[in-house]
C-alpha positions in Angstrom: 70.3 33.8 35.4 71.1 31.5 32.6 69.0 28.7 34.2 66.0 31.0 34.4 66.4 32.0 30.8 66.6 28.4 29.7 63.5 27.5 31.7 61.6 30.5 30.2 62.7 29.4 26.7 61.4 25.8 27.3 58.1 27.1 28.8 57.7 29.4 25.7 58.2 26.4 23.4 55.4 24.4 25.2 53.0 27.3 25.2 53.5 28.1 21.5 53.3 24.4 20.6 49.9 24.1 22.4 48.6 27.2 20.8 49.7 26.0 17.3 47.8 22.7 17.7 44.7 24.4 19.1 44.6 26.8 16.2 44.7 23.9 13.7 42.1 21.7 15.4 38.5 21.6 14.1 36.0 23.2 16.5 34.8 19.8 17.8 38.3 18.6 18.6 39.1 22.0 20.3 36.0 21.6 22.4 37.1 18.1 23.4 40.4 19.5 24.6 38.8 22.2 26.5 36.4 19.9 28.2 38.8 17.1 28.9 42.0 19.0 29.8 41.0 22.6 30.8 37.6 22.1 32.4 38.6 18.6 33.6 35.2 17.0 33.4 35.0 14.0 35.7 35.0 11.2 33.1 35.6 10.5 29.5 32.0 9.5 29.2 30.9 12.9 30.5 33.0 14.6 27.8 31.5 12.3 25.2 28.0 13.0 26.4 28.7 16.8 26.4 29.9 16.5 22.8 27.0 14.3 21.8 29.2 11.4 20.7 29.6 7.8 21.6 32.4 6.7 23.9 34.1 4.9 21.0 34.0 8.1 18.9 35.3 10.1 21.8 38.3 7.8 22.3 39.0 7.8 18.5 38.9 11.6 18.4 41.0 11.9 21.6 43.6 9.6 20.3 43.9 11.7 17.1 44.1 14.9 19.1 46.8 13.5 21.4 48.8 12.3 18.4 48.7 15.9 16.9 50.1 17.3 20.2 52.7 14.6 20.5 53.8 15.2 16.9 54.0 19.0 17.4 56.0 18.4 20.6 58.4 16.2 18.7 57.6 13.1 20.6 56.7 10.9 17.6 
């Protein structure tokens, strides 16, 4: 039972961390996350096109978003 409680605690941490970051993201960044990671569009270029941005802008925004998640997760 202790193992299940520990696993549930860890899972709750990750869910809350994701929700925290998503709440703080600007709308365009939140949409990027939704398209890239939840709707899993086929390519980064497809996500960039959907967001009406260049590939280089997409990669820059994605890197910033990933850094925010990593920071909240305590990885950086």
